[in-house]
C-alpha positions, 0 to 999 in steps of 0.5 A: 500500500502506498501512503501520503500525508496531506497537510491542508489549509482551509478557507475560513468557515469551510472546515466542516464542508471540506471534511465532509467532502474529503470523507467521500473520497475513497482513498482518504483513509483518515482525517484529523483536525489539528492545531498549528500551521495547518487545519487538517491532516489527511492520510491517503492510501492507494494500491498503485503509485500512479493512482496517488497522482490522480487522487492528489491532483484531481480529487483533492483539488476539486474539494471546494474550500481548500486554500492550499495543500502540502503532500508528504509521500511516505517511504516507510512506516515505523511502528513502535 
């Protein structure tokens, strides 16, 4: 499984709408409201690397209310 962490800034007052729309995207497996520089952190998982590009550049960009994103591709998961 290929994973990415997407850091998301949301337009003012759009958090509930953005979370709802992200929740409808099958590849978005986790969504967190966070404190700090970003408003939301979303985990995206796909079976094939090429699919990640489609999800991030098409599906996430189509979500109304997202001001900006930063995508972090995961190389290896460490579990303690």
